[in-house]
N, C-alpha and C positions, 0 to 999 in steps of 0.2 A: 649118183649125181655125176652131171656131165664135168669131165675134166680136160682141159686142153693146155698142152705145155709146148711152149715154144723153144727153139734152140737154134744155134747157129749164127746168132750175132755176134759182133765184134768191131774192131777198129780196122779200118780199110782206107787206102789211099784212093783218091779220085780216079776213077778208070778202072778201078778193080772190081772184083767180084765177090759176092757172099751168097750161100745158099741156106735159106731159112727152113727149118722143118717144125711141123706141128704134129705131136702124137695126140690122139684123141681117145678117150675112154668113156664108159658110162653112157654110150649112145650107139644106136644102129648107125654106123658111120655112113654107109651108102645111102641112108634116107636123108641126108643133111646136105644142105647147101653150105658151102665153105668160102671164107673170105679171109684175105688179109687187109688189115687197116694199119694205119701209122698216126702217131702223134708227136709233133715236134713241139719244143718249149714254147709257150704262148700262143699256141695255135690250136684249132679244133681238130679232132679226130677226123681222118679222112679216108675214103676207100683207096686201096692200092689195086687189088684184083680180087674177082671172085670167080667161082667155078661151080657148075652144076652138079648134079648127082653122078653123073657119068663121066664128067670131065670133058664133055664134048664141046662147050660153049662158054669158054673163059671170057672175062670181061677185065679191062684194064682202064685205069685212069689215064688221062691224056698224058700226065707228067712221066708216066713210066712205060708207055707204049713203045715196043720195040727194044726195050732194054730188060724188062722183067718177064718172067714166065711163071704161071701157076700150075701146078699139076696135083693129082691126088692118086693115092693108091688105095682102093678100097679094101683090099686084102690085107693091108698093113695098118689101116686106119691112120694114114697119115696125109697131110697137105703140104707141099713144099712151095717155096718162092725162090726161083732162081734169079738172083739180080746181077745184072752185068753192067758195065760202063757207068758204074756208080758215080754220083755227083754229091758235092757237099750238102745241097739242099734235100738230099735223100736222108740226111740225119734224122733220125726219130726212134722212138720205141715203136717196134712192130708188134701188132697183136693179131693172133689167130682168132677166129670167131666161127660159130655154127649156127644155122637157121634151119628150122624145120621145113620152112617154106623159101621159095625162091625170092632172091633179094640181092640187090646191088648197092644197098645203103646200110650204113652203120645201125640205123633205127630198126632195120629187120632181123637183127642178129640178137638172140638172147643168151647166148653162151659165149664167154671170152676167156681166153688166156690171160696169164699175167704179163706178158710181153717180154720181148728180148731186144736190147739195145743195139742199134746201129749206128756207127759213126763214121763219117766219110771225111777224111781230111783233105784239104787242098793241096 
């Protein structure tokens, strides 16, 4: 069974940085499109960033472009999200997800982690 475990969340002041990591197991990692999504209280889950199989074509939501960087290590079966210049509106539960097919929307992902909380104070 596919298992995705996020780590690295926490409390940080506005302008600070966090690095999230997702460890994957139960899948041939290099064959999966990976993504980071987030969900704030009272809001729908939204895409943050996605990355293709080789890591050559990352996609970023407009709200995080220039501040966040997604990367993957197919040898370690991990996908990371480096978050810089954090804003209070970045506060959310961040989820790692995997898709067997190319996708930049949450509907395209069929394996999800439990999430890690990111809280940005003003």
